[in-house]
C-alpha positions as CSV (number, residue, x, y, z in Angstrom):
1,X,-100.2,-48.3,48.1
2,X,-97.0,-48.1,50.4
3,X,-93.9,-49.6,50.2
4,X,-92.5,-50.2,53.8
5,X,-88.7,-50.0,52.4
6,X,-89.6,-46.5,51.4
7,X,-91.7,-45.7,54.5
8,X,-89.4,-46.9,57.4
9,X,-87.0,-44.0,56.5
10,X,-89.8,-41.4,57.0
11,X,-89.8,-39.2,60.1
12,X,-93.4,-39.9,60.8
13,X,-92.8,-43.7,60.4
14,X,-94.5,-45.7,63.5
15,X,-94.0,-49.3,63.6
16,X,-96.3,-51.7,65.7
17,X,-93.6,-53.8,68.0
18,X,-96.2,-56.5,68.5
19,X,-95.7,-59.8,66.5
20,X,-99.5,-59.6,66.3
21,X,-99.5,-56.2,64.4
22,X,-102.9,-54.6,63.7
23,X,-101.9,-51.1,63.4
24,X,-99.1,-49.6,61.9
25,X,-97.2,-49.8,58.1
26,X,-97.1,-53.6,58.7
27,X,-100.1,-55.7,59.6
28,X,-101.1,-59.2,59.8
29,X,-103.0,-60.6,57.1
30,X,-105.7,-61.4,59.7
31,X,-106.1,-57.8,60.8
32,X,-106.4,-56.7,57.3
33,X,-109.0,-59.3,56.6
34,X,-110.7,-58.0,59.6
35,X,-110.6,-54.4,58.6
36,X,-111.8,-55.2,55.1
37,X,-114.8,-57.0,56.7
38,X,-115.7,-54.2,58.7
39,X,-115.8,-52.1,55.7
40,X,-118.2,-54.7,54.1
41,X,-115.9,-56.5,52.1
42,X,-116.7,-60.5,51.7
43,X,-113.5,-61.7,53.0
44,X,-114.1,-65.4,51.8
45,X,-114.7,-64.4,48.0
46,X,-111.7,-62.3,48.2
47,X,-109.6,-65.2,49.8
48,X,-111.0,-67.2,46.9
49,X,-110.1,-64.5,44.0
50,X,-106.7,-64.2,45.6
51,X,-106.2,-68.2,45.7
52,X,-107.5,-67.8,41.7
53,X,-105.1,-65.2,40.9
54,X,-102.3,-67.0,42.5
55,X,-103.2,-70.5,40.7
56,X,-103.8,-69.1,37.2
57,X,-100.4,-66.9,37.5
58,X,-98.5,-70.3,38.1
59,X,-100.0,-72.1,35.7
60,X,-99.3,-69.4,33.1
61,X,-95.6,-69.6,33.7
62,X,-95.3,-73.2,34.5
63,X,-93.8,-74.5,31.1
64,X,-91.4,-72.0,31.3
65,X,-90.3,-72.5,34.8
66,X,-90.2,-76.5,33.8
67,X,-88.0,-75.7,31.0
68,X,-85.5,-73.8,33.1
69,X,-85.6,-76.3,35.6
70,X,-84.8,-79.6,33.5
71,X,-82.0,-77.4,31.9
72,X,-80.4,-76.9,35.1
73,X,-81.1,-80.3,36.9
74,X,-81.4,-82.9,34.0
75,X,-80.4,-85.8,36.3
76,X,-83.2,-84.8,38.8
77,X,-85.5,-87.8,37.9
78,X,-88.0,-86.9,41.2
79,X,-87.9,-83.1,40.4
80,X,-87.1,-82.3,43.8
81,X,-83.8,-80.7,43.9
82,X,-84.9,-77.4,44.3
83,X,-87.9,-74.9,45.0
84,X,-88.7,-71.3,44.9
85,X,-90.7,-69.4,47.4
86,X,-92.6,-66.7,45.3
87,X,-93.8,-63.3,46.7
88,X,-97.3,-62.1,45.2
89,X,-98.0,-58.5,45.6
90,X,-101.7,-58.2,45.5
91,X,-103.8,-54.8,45.6
92,X,-107.2,-54.4,46.7
93,X,-109.3,-51.5,45.5
94,X,-111.9,-49.9,47.2
95,X,-114.6,-52.2,46.0
96,X,-112.6,-55.3,47.4
97,X,-111.5,-56.5,44.1
98,X,-107.9,-58.0,44.2
99,X,-105.3,-57.0,41.7
100,X,-102.1,-58.7,40.8
101,X,-99.3,-56.3,40.9
102,X,-96.2,-58.2,40.8
103,X,-94.7,-61.4,41.9
104,X,-91.2,-61.5,43.5
105,X,-88.9,-64.3,42.8
106,X,-86.9,-63.3,45.4
107,X,-89.0,-61.9,48.2
108,X,-87.0,-60.5,51.3
109,X,-86.4,-62.6,54.3
110,X,-84.9,-59.6,56.4
111,X,-86.5,-59.4,59.9
112,X,-87.2,-55.6,60.6
113,X,-90.1,-56.1,63.2
114,X,-91.5,-58.7,65.2
115,X,-94.2,-59.5,62.6
116,X,-91.6,-60.3,60.1
117,X,-89.7,-62.5,62.4
118,X,-93.1,-64.5,63.2
119,X,-94.2,-64.6,59.4
120,X,-91.1,-65.3,57.6
121,X,-90.0,-68.0,60.3
122,X,-93.1,-69.8,59.8
123,X,-93.0,-69.6,56.0
124,X,-89.6,-71.2,56.2
125,X,-90.5,-73.8,58.5
126,X,-93.9,-74.7,56.7
127,X,-91.9,-74.7,53.3
128,X,-89.6,-77.5,54.6
129,X,-92.5,-79.5,55.9
130,X,-94.0,-79.3,52.4
131,X,-90.6,-80.3,51.0
132,X,-90.4,-83.4,53.6
133,X,-86.7,-82.0,53.6
134,X,-85.7,-84.6,56.3
135,X,-82.1,-86.1,56.9
136,X,-83.6,-89.5,56.0
137,X,-85.2,-88.3,52.8
138,X,-81.6,-86.7,51.9
139,X,-79.6,-89.9,53.0
140,X,-82.2,-92.0,50.6
141,X,-81.7,-89.9,47.6
142,X,-77.8,-89.9,48.0
143,X,-77.9,-93.5,48.2
144,X,-79.8,-94.2,45.1
145,X,-78.1,-91.5,43.2
146,X,-74.7,-93.3,44.2
147,X,-76.4,-96.7,43.2
148,X,-77.2,-95.3,39.8
149,X,-73.8,-93.7,39.3
150,X,-71.8,-97.1,40.5
151,X,-74.1,-99.2,37.8
152,X,-73.3,-96.6,35.2
153,X,-69.5,-96.7,36.0
154,X,-69.3,-100.4,36.1
155,X,-71.6,-101.2,33.1
156,X,-74.4,-103.2,35.0
157,X,-77.8,-102.6,33.6
158,X,-81.1,-104.8,33.3
159,X,-79.6,-107.0,30.4
160,X,-76.5,-107.9,31.8
161,X,-77.3,-108.8,35.6
């Protein structure tokens, strides 16, 4: 197991300057999977096991996350006022079996390397695409909330229209 935050201060540390890092202390997922495949690991099975770990972990905490969200955002009828990016640290043992080490609720978005910049920018871009976070969507929600507020303030409801 290695930890970049500790290793980067070591005198013998060597970073791969490439955004497609295949050597050094930080590597692309593709390069790690290619190396594992060379070592005889069934990469497709490994990826399926890792997906299973992520899904089961999220299922196990979903009730607690839902409670905290409803408590902090009670007026969010569409369940879309906030989101969280989680960082799953998964170790792979010598037999190719994945093990969940930890889940970071606030993973670092610091970019020390070209690889960091590539991976993290793509992650943020993909996240906003998944959220459908557009100006039009925001304006639609603001208009809906304004309309709901005005109806509450002036007492208009379905029975007295």
